[in-house]
C-alpha positions as CSV (number, residue, x, y, z in Angstrom):
1,X,11.4,-28.4,-10.1
2,X,13.4,-29.7,-13.1
3,X,15.0,-33.1,-13.0
4,X,18.2,-32.8,-10.9
5,X,20.0,-34.4,-8.0
6,X,18.3,-32.0,-5.7
7,X,15.3,-32.8,-3.5
8,X,12.6,-30.4,-2.5
9,X,10.7,-30.5,0.7
10,X,7.4,-28.6,0.0
11,X,6.5,-26.1,2.7
12,X,3.6,-24.1,1.3
13,X,2.9,-21.0,-0.6
14,X,3.6,-17.3,-0.2
15,X,1.0,-14.8,-1.5
16,X,1.3,-11.1,-2.4
17,X,-1.0,-8.8,-0.6
18,X,-2.0,-5.2,-1.0
19,X,-2.1,-3.2,2.2
20,X,-2.3,0.2,3.7
21,X,-2.4,1.8,7.1
22,X,-5.8,2.3,8.8
23,X,-5.1,6.1,8.6
24,X,-4.7,6.0,4.8
25,X,-7.8,3.9,4.4
26,X,-9.8,6.3,6.6
27,X,-8.7,9.3,4.5
28,X,-9.0,7.7,1.0
29,X,-11.2,4.6,1.4
30,X,-10.2,1.1,0.4
31,X,-10.2,0.0,-3.2
32,X,-13.0,-2.5,-3.9
33,X,-11.5,-3.8,-7.2
34,X,-8.0,-3.9,-8.6
35,X,-8.9,-1.4,-11.3
36,X,-9.4,1.2,-8.5
37,X,-5.6,1.2,-7.7
38,X,-5.3,3.9,-10.4
39,X,-7.1,6.3,-8.1
40,X,-4.9,5.6,-5.1
41,X,-1.4,6.6,-4.0
42,X,0.7,3.5,-4.5
43,X,4.1,2.8,-3.1
44,X,6.2,0.4,-5.2
45,X,9.7,-0.8,-5.0
46,X,12.2,-1.6,-7.7
47,X,13.4,-5.1,-7.4
48,X,14.7,-7.7,-9.9
49,X,11.7,-8.8,-11.9
50,X,9.4,-6.0,-10.7
51,X,6.9,-4.6,-13.1
52,X,4.7,-1.5,-13.4
53,X,1.6,-3.8,-13.4
54,X,0.2,-6.2,-10.8
55,X,-1.6,-9.4,-11.7
56,X,-4.7,-10.4,-9.8
57,X,-7.3,-13.2,-10.2
58,X,-10.6,-11.6,-11.3
59,X,-13.5,-14.0,-12.0
60,X,-11.0,-16.9,-12.2
61,X,-8.8,-15.2,-14.8
62,X,-5.4,-13.5,-14.4
63,X,-5.8,-9.8,-15.1
64,X,-2.9,-7.4,-15.3
65,X,-3.6,-4.0,-13.7
66,X,-1.3,-1.1,-14.3
67,X,0.0,0.6,-11.2
68,X,1.1,4.2,-11.2
69,X,3.5,4.6,-8.4
70,X,3.5,7.9,-6.6
71,X,6.5,6.8,-4.5
72,X,9.2,4.4,-5.8
73,X,11.6,2.9,-3.3
74,X,14.3,0.3,-3.6
75,X,13.3,-2.2,-0.9
76,X,10.2,-3.9,0.3
77,X,11.0,-2.7,3.8
78,X,11.0,1.0,2.7
79,X,7.6,0.4,0.9
80,X,6.2,-1.1,4.1
81,X,7.5,1.8,6.2
82,X,5.8,4.2,3.8
83,X,2.6,2.3,4.1
84,X,2.8,2.2,7.9
85,X,3.3,6.0,7.8
86,X,0.1,6.5,5.8
87,X,1.7,7.4,2.5
88,X,-0.3,4.9,0.4
89,X,-1.0,1.3,-0.7
90,X,1.8,-1.2,-1.3
91,X,1.9,-4.7,-2.6
92,X,4.4,-7.1,-0.8
93,X,4.7,-10.7,0.2
94,X,2.3,-11.7,3.0
95,X,5.0,-12.7,5.5
96,X,6.6,-9.3,5.2
97,X,3.6,-7.6,6.8
98,X,2.2,-10.4,8.9
99,X,3.2,-8.8,12.2
100,X,1.9,-5.3,11.3
101,X,-1.4,-6.8,10.0
102,X,-1.9,-8.8,13.2
103,X,-1.1,-5.7,15.3
104,X,-3.6,-3.6,13.3
105,X,-1.0,-1.2,12.0
106,X,-1.7,-2.3,8.4
107,X,-4.9,-3.7,6.7
108,X,-5.0,-6.0,3.7
109,X,-7.3,-4.8,0.9
110,X,-8.4,-6.6,-2.3
111,X,-8.2,-9.9,-0.5
112,X,-11.0,-11.2,-2.9
113,X,-8.5,-10.7,-5.8
114,X,-5.5,-12.8,-5.0
115,X,-2.3,-13.1,-7.1
116,X,-0.7,-16.4,-8.1
117,X,1.0,-17.9,-5.1
118,X,4.8,-18.6,-5.0
119,X,5.6,-22.1,-3.9
120,X,8.2,-22.4,-1.1
121,X,10.5,-25.4,-0.7
122,X,13.5,-26.4,1.3
123,X,15.9,-27.7,-1.3
124,X,18.8,-30.0,-0.5
125,X,21.1,-32.6,-2.1
126,X,19.1,-35.7,-2.9
127,X,21.4,-38.2,-1.4
128,X,19.9,-41.4,-0.1
129,X,21.1,-41.0,3.5
130,X,20.9,-37.4,4.8
131,X,23.5,-36.1,7.1
132,X,22.2,-36.0,10.7
133,X,22.5,-32.2,10.9
134,X,20.5,-31.8,7.7
135,X,17.8,-34.3,8.8
136,X,17.6,-32.5,12.2
137,X,17.2,-29.2,10.5
138,X,14.5,-30.5,8.1
139,X,12.6,-32.2,11.0
140,X,12.8,-29.0,13.1
141,X,12.1,-26.3,10.5
142,X,9.7,-27.8,8.0
143,X,6.7,-28.2,10.4
144,X,7.3,-24.7,11.8
145,X,7.5,-23.1,8.4
146,X,4.4,-25.0,7.2
147,X,2.5,-23.8,10.2
148,X,3.5,-20.2,9.7
149,X,2.8,-20.3,6.0
150,X,-0.6,-21.9,6.7
151,X,-1.4,-19.1,9.1
152,X,-0.4,-16.5,6.5
153,X,-2.7,-18.0,3.9
154,X,-5.7,-17.7,6.3
155,X,-7.5,-14.4,5.9
156,X,-7.2,-12.1,9.0
């Protein structure tokens, strides 16, 4: 974080994951390498900063893999719904599909090829004495969010 009057309380990291329904994977198989995404039906969503390529760590190096979307939606929720319906593979943030993965409705693929994690912080004014409400919020939320993020970074 650049120098400012703000203070960041680190919580952890959020990762992007590629997932699909068990039905889709039974019909089409799971990609074993990011380059195999070209042979799969991919569901992508248009969002600020989105790209037509995904970056993965392959042998310790970042590799950009072009993704040819067969279905383009405008929200992550719509992409997840399409994946749940068996339409294809989608790449979203881990917390967005955590419940569906734990319930067995989606399966994560390409877990051996992670993407760069996004660091998550609670940011607040950096005054010396925090307001009691803010201190209470930080004390309550930070450990819970860290625990949840730690669970999300553990392979299922």
